[in-house]
N, C-alpha and C positions, 0 to 999 in steps of 0.2 A: 140151229142153224139152217142154215136151208137144203132143203132137200131136192129129191128128185132130179131134175135136168141141168138145173142151177146152179151157175157156177160157183165154188167156194174158192176163197185167199187164204193162204199160208202165209205165214209171218210168225217170223224171227224177233221173240222181243225180249228186252233184257228190263228185269225191274231189280229193287232191290231185295238186299235180305229181308228186312223186316215188312215192307210190304207181300213178298213170297210167307212170309212165317203167317202174317194178319190174314191174307185171303188163303193160304192152305188150314188151316184154323175153323175157319168160316165154312168153308167144302167139306171138310170133316163131319162139321158141327148138322148139318145138310145132307150127308149119307152121299155127294158126290162127288167125282175127280175133280182135282184141281183145275184138268183141261176142261172140264165141261162147264164146272163154275162158272169160269172166266167169259168161257163163248155166252152162256146163259146171262151173263151182268154186259156185255159186250153189245148183244143183241138187242135185246131191254134198253139199252141206252143208244140207240141206234133207234128204235119204233121214239121214244121219249123225243130225238130232235127233230126225228122227221115229223114228228104232231107238231111238234111247238111250230118248225117250219111252214105247216099246214094252218097254224093258229087255232090248233084245236084243242080246246081245255082240257086240263086233267084228270076232270069229272067225266067228259065223255070219254077219255082213254081206257078207265076205268069201266064204264059200261059196255066197251067195245072188247074187253079180257080176251076169252078164247075165239071170238071169231075170225081174230087174223086169217088170213092163210097162211098156208105152211112157208112162204116166201118172207112173210111180216110186213107185205109193203097194203098201207091202208088205202093204196087206190085200187088194188084187186080185189075187194069186199066185194062180193055179190048177194050181200043182205040190201036190200032196198032201203029198211029202216033207220041201218046205220048209214048207208050212202045219204039219205034223211039228213040224219044227225049231223053228217059231218059238213051236209053245206050249207048248215045254219051260220 
C-alpha cells in the first residue's frame, strides 16, 4: 500500500463466503493477514493495469520488479535505464 504522505482510501467491501474462505486459506499459506493479502493483490493488479495502459510488456514489468518507487507509479521511477526501457 502507499506509504509516506500519500493518501490511502478505505473501502468496505462485501465478498462471498466461498471467496472469503479461498482468500483466507491462501493468505494463511503465505503467512500474511487476509487484509494485507488482499491489499497486496489489489496493488499488484493496479500496477498491471497501469502497465497495460502504458503499453508496457509483461516481460518489461518483470524486469522492473522491486525498482518501483514506494507509491508504485511507473512514472516516478528515477532509474534512467528503466525509463529508457519504458520509452521503447
